[in-house]
C-alpha positions in Angstrom: 46.6 71.8 16.7 44.4 73.6 19.2 43.1 72.2 22.5 39.7 70.6 22.1 36.8 72.2 23.9 34.7 70.5 26.6 32.3 67.8 25.3 29.7 66.4 27.7 30.2 62.7 28.3 27.6 60.1 27.6 25.5 59.1 30.6 26.8 55.5 30.5 30.4 56.7 30.7 29.7 59.3 33.3 28.2 56.9 35.7 30.7 54.0 35.3 31.2 53.1 39.0 34.4 51.8 40.6 34.7 48.8 42.9 35.1 51.2 45.8 31.4 52.1 45.7 28.6 50.3 47.4 25.1 49.6 46.2 26.1 49.7 42.5 22.5 49.3 41.2 21.0 51.9 43.5 19.2 54.9 42.1 20.6 58.4 42.5 20.3 59.7 46.0 17.7 62.4 46.8 19.8 65.2 48.4 17.1 67.9 48.3 17.1 70.1 51.3 20.4 68.6 52.6 23.5 70.6 53.6 26.7 69.2 52.3 30.3 70.0 53.4 33.1 70.3 50.8 36.5 70.0 52.4 39.2 71.9 50.6 42.9 71.5 51.6 44.0 74.8 50.2 43.7 78.4 51.2 40.6 80.5 50.5 41.3 82.8 47.5 43.6 80.3 45.7 42.8 78.7 42.3 41.7 75.3 43.8 39.5 77.1 46.2 38.0 79.2 43.4 37.1 76.0 41.5 35.6 74.5 44.6 33.4 77.5 45.4 32.2 77.9 41.8 31.0 74.3 41.7 29.6 74.4 45.2 27.5 77.4 44.2 26.3 76.2 40.9 25.6 72.6 42.0 23.0 73.8 44.5 20.3 74.0 41.8 20.7 70.5 40.2 21.2 68.9 43.6 18.6 70.9 45.5 21.2 71.0 48.4 23.4 73.6 50.0 27.2 73.0 49.8 29.4 74.8 52.3 33.2 75.0 51.7 35.4 74.1 54.6 39.1 75.1 54.0 41.7 73.1 55.8 44.8 74.6 54.2 47.8 72.7 55.7 50.6 70.7 54.1 49.5 70.9 50.5 46.2 69.1 51.1 47.7 66.2 53.1 46.0 67.1 56.4 42.7 67.6 54.7 42.9 64.2 53.0 43.9 62.4 56.3 41.2 64.1 58.2 38.6 63.4 55.5 39.3 59.6 55.2 38.2 59.2 58.9 34.8 60.9 58.3 31.6 58.8 58.3 30.0 57.8 55.0 26.9 59.9 55.8 26.2 61.1 52.2 26.9 64.7 53.4 30.6 65.3 52.8 32.9 65.7 49.9 36.6 66.3 49.4 38.2 68.5 46.7 41.3 66.4 45.6 43.9 67.1 43.0 47.0 65.6 41.3 49.3 66.8 44.1 47.3 65.2 46.9 46.7 61.9 45.1 49.9 61.3 43.2 53.0 63.2 44.1 52.5 63.5 47.8 51.9 59.8 48.4 54.9 59.0 46.3 57.3 61.5 48.0 56.3 61.8 51.6 56.7 59.0 54.3 54.4 61.0 56.5 51.4 60.5 54.2 49.2 57.9 56.0 46.4 57.6 53.4 46.2 55.3 50.3 44.9 57.4 47.4 43.3 54.4 45.7 41.7 52.7 48.8 40.8 55.4 51.3 38.5 57.5 49.2 35.5 57.0 46.9 36.0 58.7 43.6 32.9 60.8 42.7 33.5 63.3 39.9 36.4 64.8 37.9 35.7 68.5 37.6 38.4 70.0 35.5 42.0 69.6 34.2 44.8 72.1 34.0 48.2 72.3 32.3 51.6 73.3 33.7 54.1 75.6 31.9 57.8 76.2 31.8 58.5 80.0 31.8 61.5 82.3 31.9 61.9 85.9 32.8 61.4 88.4 30.0 65.1 89.6 30.4 66.4 86.2 29.5 67.9 86.1 25.9 66.4 82.7 25.0 63.2 82.6 22.9 62.6 78.9 22.9 63.1 76.1 25.4 66.0 74.5 23.4 67.7 77.9 23.4 67.3 78.3 27.1 68.7 74.8 27.8 71.8 75.6 25.7 72.2 78.7 27.9 71.7 76.6 31.0 74.4 74.2 29.9 76.8 77.0 29.5 75.9 79.0 32.6 75.5 77.4 36.0 73.4 80.4 37.3 70.8 79.7 34.6 70.1 76.2 35.9 67.7 77.1 38.7 64.0 76.8 38.2 61.4 77.9 40.8 58.5 75.6 41.8 55.5 76.3 44.0 56.4 73.5 46.4 59.0 70.8 46.8 57.7 67.5 45.6 55.0 69.0 43.5 54.1 68.2 39.9 56.2 71.2 38.6 59.2 69.8 40.5 59.2 66.6 38.5 58.3 68.3 35.2 61.5 70.3 35.6 63.4 67.1 36.5 62.2 65.4 33.3 63.2 68.4 31.2 66.7 68.5 32.8 67.2 64.7 32.5 66.2 64.7 28.9 68.6 67.6 28.1 71.3 66.0 30.3 71.5 69.0 32.5 71.2 69.1 36.3 68.5 71.7 36.7 68.1 72.8 40.3 64.5 73.1 41.7 64.0 76.0 44.1 60.9 75.6 46.2 58.7 78.6 47.0 55.7 78.9 49.3 53.1 79.1 46.5 52.9 80.5 43.0 52.5 84.2 43.9 56.0 84.8 45.4 57.5 82.6 42.6 55.9 84.7 39.9 57.1 87.9 41.5 60.7 86.6 41.6 60.4 85.4 38.0 59.2 88.7 36.7 61.8 90.5 38.8 64.7 88.5 37.5 65.6 86.9 40.8 65.2 83.4 39.3 65.8 82.6 35.6 62.9 80.1 35.1 59.9 78.5 36.8 57.5 75.7 36.4 53.9 76.2 37.7 50.3 75.8 36.7 49.6 77.5 33.4 47.0 79.7 35.0 49.7 81.3 37.2 51.7 82.3 34.2 49.4 83.2 31.4 48.5 86.9 32.2 52.2 87.8 32.9 53.1 86.1 29.6 50.6 88.1 27.7 51.8 91.3 29.3 55.4 90.5 28.2 56.6 90.2 31.8 57.6 86.5 31.4 58.0 84.1 28.4 56.2 80.7 28.4 58.4 78.2 26.4 56.4 75.0 26.7 53.2 73.5 28.2 51.9 70.1 29.2 49.0 68.5 27.5 48.4 66.9 24.1 47.6 70.0 22.1 48.5 73.7 22.0 46.3 76.1 24.0 43.8 78.2 22.1 45.0 81.2 24.1 48.7 80.5 23.4 48.8 79.2 19.8 52.5 80.0 19.4 53.6 78.1 22.5 54.5 74.4 21.8 53.6 71.5 23.9 56.5 69.5 25.5 55.5 66.6 23.3 56.2 68.7 20.2 59.6 69.5 21.7 60.3 65.8 22.0 59.8 65.2 25.7 58.5 61.9 27.2 54.8 61.1 27.6 54.8 62.2 31.3 55.0 65.8 30.1 51.8 65.3 28.0 49.7 64.5 31.0 47.3 67.1 32.3 46.7 67.7 36.0 43.2 67.5 37.4 40.8 68.5 40.2 38.0 66.2 41.4 35.5 65.3 44.1 35.8 62.3 46.5 33.5 60.9 49.2 34.6 59.1 52.4 35.2 55.3 52.2 32.0 53.3 52.2 29.9 56.0 50.6 27.2 54.7 48.3 27.1 54.6 44.5 23.8 56.5 44.8 25.4 59.4 46.5 28.4 59.5 44.1 26.1 59.3 41.1 23.9 62.2 42.3 26.9 64.4 42.9 28.5 63.4 39.6 25.4 64.1 37.6 25.1 67.6 39.2 28.8 68.3 38.5 28.5 67.3 34.9 25.6 69.7 34.4 27.5 72.5 36.0 30.7 71.8 34.0 28.6 72.1 30.7 27.4 75.6 31.5 29.1 78.1 29.2 29.7 80.7 32.0 31.3 78.0 34.1 33.5 77.0 31.2 34.5 80.6 30.6 35.3 81.1 34.3 37.4 77.9 34.4 39.3 79.0 31.3 40.0 82.4 32.8 41.7 80.6 35.7 43.7 78.2 33.5 41.3 75.2 33.9 39.3 73.3 31.4 35.9 71.6 32.1 36.4 67.9 32.0 33.5 66.3 33.9 33.7 62.6 34.4 32.1 60.2 36.8 33.5 57.8 39.5 35.0 55.3 37.0 36.9 58.0 35.0 38.2 59.6 38.2 39.4 56.2 39.5 41.2 55.5 36.3 42.8 59.0 36.3 44.2 58.5 39.8 45.6 55.0 39.0 47.1 56.1 35.7 48.7 59.1 37.2 50.3 57.1 40.0 51.6 54.6 37.4 53.0 57.4 35.3 54.9 59.3 38.0 56.0 56.4 40.3 59.1 55.4 38.2 60.1 59.0 37.6 59.9 60.0 41.2 61.8 56.9 42.3 64.5 57.5 39.7 64.9 61.1 40.9 65.5 59.9 44.5 63.6 62.8 45.9 61.8 62.5 49.3 60.1 65.3 51.3 60.8 63.5 54.6 
């Protein structure tokens, strides 16, 4: 079964508004001639930044407004989120949020001061992405079950690299180990690039990261992807099974996401105008192709859908993270 392609949502579903919005019956805001600021809590040049800049550029035409990207790359997006929630609801600011900022960070860090469901107005879901479990090409295993048999027998095969402690990949590895009754050991890295280098070089036997970080090395034969999240196999990796096919719990079928938020108190008119522009951009074939190249899939949705996504993801990971006992601080 191959992953379904992007299908534009009906207007009624796209503009289903959450209770966090004000002026629910207002018409879309006129942003022509305005300059908006998009706060991104990740470094320039990274995959999240690439998605932000692509949408910022392409949304200029349908909005009639300029969107400038403002990178505040500290603490995995936490500082950006805490800074953003204090901004005025002036109809001129947006935040690029993702699964890490809105689900795992609030559930693992006592230092997080924001409430992901109350302190932001959901505007538009932009894209989803999958995560993958990969091993070095020198490893003898060809499948995930084979690797786990090896890990049971050899303690030095039980480490798996992750791009950050407390990230989604951290808990994907936890669920895999728990299901197989093996104490897999997460090894945090400072991002995906050094992790991939060590995986290819054989310094670490396995890794869990965003699929986009693994796919080129897999196709080049430098690593081997053994399983992916999501509900269907990837078109570009038809021979790689999903975790669901391998018998893992529903948590490993969930996709991660990237979306836009506005400061608390922002109007429904502003959210609807931005959501409409984002949907038009996500439907563009060149944008879809660019997203796919970076391991993302266009999945535009309005305020209501993004609100549901945040709530459902928190409900999904809360018991798993609690059971793991992990805290960042």
